N, C-alpha and C positions, 0 to 999 in steps of 0.2 A: 405312351405305347413302347417308344425304344428304348425308354430305361427298365421296363419290366421285360423285354424279350430279351438284352442284352443280360441282365440281372438272371433270369430264367437257365438262359445257355449255361453262364459261366455255374450256376448252382449246380448245373447237370453236371457238366464237364469235372469240378471238383469232387462230388460222390463219387464219379467214374473215376478218377486219380484214387481215392481213398480205397475203394472197395476192388482195384484188380490187380495192388501188388501181394505178393505172396510171401517174398522175402523181407528178413529183417532189412530196415533202412542203416546204410552206413555212409558217412560223410568223409572219412579218413583220405589221405592221399593214398595210391592215388587218383581214386573216385568221387567226383563232384555227389552221387547218389546214384538211383537206380532209374532206368529207364523203360518205359513199356509202350511198344507201338501197337495201333490197329492194325495194321498192316505191315511195314517196314521202316526202319531207318540207317540211314547211312553216313559214317563214320570217316573225317577226311583231314588229315595231314599234312600241311604245304603242297597241297593240291591233289594230293594223292590218296585214293579211297583206302581205307585202311580196316574196313569192317562192316559189315552189314548183320543188321538183327530183325527177325520176326517176331521174335517173344522177349519176355524181360530180361535185362542185361544191366551189368553196372556200367555207367557212363562216367567213362576217364576226364578229368579236367583239361580244358584248353582243344577241345575237337570241336572241328565245325560238323554240326547235326544237321543233313537233311532229312523234313519229314514228308513220306508217303504214306497219306491219313494220318489223323488226329495220334498225339503222340503226348504221354503221360510221364514226367520226371518227378520224384519224388526226393528231396532233399532233407536234412535235419530237420529245419525249422520252416519249410517253405515246398509248397505242391505247386507243378506247373501244367497247365496243357497247352499242348502247340495245335495251333490248326493245321489242316492239311497244306501241305506245300511252302510250312514256314522252315527255316534256317536259323540256327543261333550256335552259340558258343557261350560254355559256362566257364569261368577261370577261376582264379585266387592268387593273389598277389599281396604279401605283406599284411595279411589277415582280414582283406577286400575281398568278399565275391563280388562277381559281374557277371549280370545277365547279357550277352550282346546278343540281341534280337537282329540279325541281317536282312530277315525279311518275314513276312506274314503277322501273326496275333499270338499272342500268349498272353493266358487268364490264370493268374496266380492268386495263392490263399497263403498266407501268412498266419501263423501259428505266436511268434514272436518275432521281433527284428532282428534278421541276421547284422552286425557289427559291420559295418561299412559296405551294407548292399547296395550296389549299383547297377543303373539300369541303362543300357547304352544300344545307342539308335543310330543308323547313317547320319543323322542329322544331329545330334547333341546327347550329353549324358548327363543322367539324373539320380544325384547319390541322394539314399535316405536318409534322412537323422531321426526321425522319433516317429512311433507308431501308437496311437489312441484307438483302444478299441470301445464302443457302445456298452453301455453296462448291461442291456438287454440283448446283447448279441449272444445266440441261443448257443452256438457251436464255437464261438470264441475264436472266430476268424477273421481277419479282412479280408475282402476280396476285390479282385481289381483285374487291372487287364493292360498290355500296354501292344500296341499295333505301328506297324511301319507304312510308310506311303513312300509314292516317287519322291515327295517334295516337303512332305512334311512326316511325322509320326505323333502318336497322343501316348499321354497314361492319363488311365483313370482310375478313380474307386469305386465301385460299384456298389457294397455295401459293408456292414459292420463295424467302421469307425472313420479315424482320418488319417492322411500321412503326409507327414512335413519332410519336403524336400529341400535341396538346393540345386539351382541350375545356374549357367551362365548368368541367368537374369536376376539371379538373387533366391531368397527363400521363400518357397510357397508352403499353404496346409492347402491339401486336397482333401475336401470332405465327401461322403459318400455322394452320389450321383453328379459329381465333379469331375472335371478332364483338365489337361493342361495340352497346349501343342507343342511339339517340338521342331522348329524349324531353322533352317541355314538361311537368315537373311545376308543380302548383300547391301552394302552401302554403296549408294551414288552420286556422283558429283557433275555440274557442269553439263556438260551433252552426253551424260550418262557414261561415262566411264567408272571401273571400278573400282572401286579403293581396295576391297579386301572381303573376305567372306568371315564373317563372325557368328560362330554359334550360340544361339540361344532358346531361348522361349518366345515366341514371336507368336500374338494373338490378332487375327484381323488385319495384316500388313496388306494394305492396296498399292495400286501403281502409282509412281512417282516417286521423289527424292525421300529417302528412309534415314531419320534422324537419328534410329541407333535400334537395337533389339528391345522389344517392349515385354512386358509379360503380364500375365492374367489368368484368372478361372472362369473355363465355361462349365454351365451347369447342363447336363444330359436335355433336361424338359425344356430348354429352352430352346433345343437344335433341331428347327422344324425341318430342313432343308437335309441331314442327316436322318432323318427320320422315314423319307421318300427312300435315299440311295446307300443306306447304311448294308453291309452284307449281314448284321447281326440279325 
């Protein structure tokens, strides 16, 4: 039930992104693409508001965007829909595009994988390495999401294929219906003194002495607790 609701919402939001844009997309400097708010978006640079839009507009690189209402972004090879209250920065450096999700949830659809695409969260960064589409995928899109939380974030593939990524915990392949949890684990020793924080992928870390950052894949259908509490 949870994965079906999740996929339905993603499908609807991607269709929204496809249909709502009226102008041709461009991603040449100084713009990452085009943005379309359902209500309004505000742009910030160095902590100062530099713009506010209630209609479709070009999206510059390296600006902090705060969303009031759901907001769609169209780039050359990717569509993204951000949930109400999300904030993010899309940047480019050395041929690498980074979607830095500061807060909230973003649903994305990939036609092809942009070279060096990185998803960043407050806990850890994930570098994409390869995308595989299912042969039976009708619209030839890989659909997924990234979601931030107070203590951990997650990256999941909803449908359309699989995504190979690299984190501090190593290389992982996320298949349709699977996700990885991103957390910043703290190593403790002796009486609980902190040795240092190590960003990575941690799955099901309990209370006690941590031997390091572990990594794994969680299937949506096995997540009974999320089925009750998930905002999706």
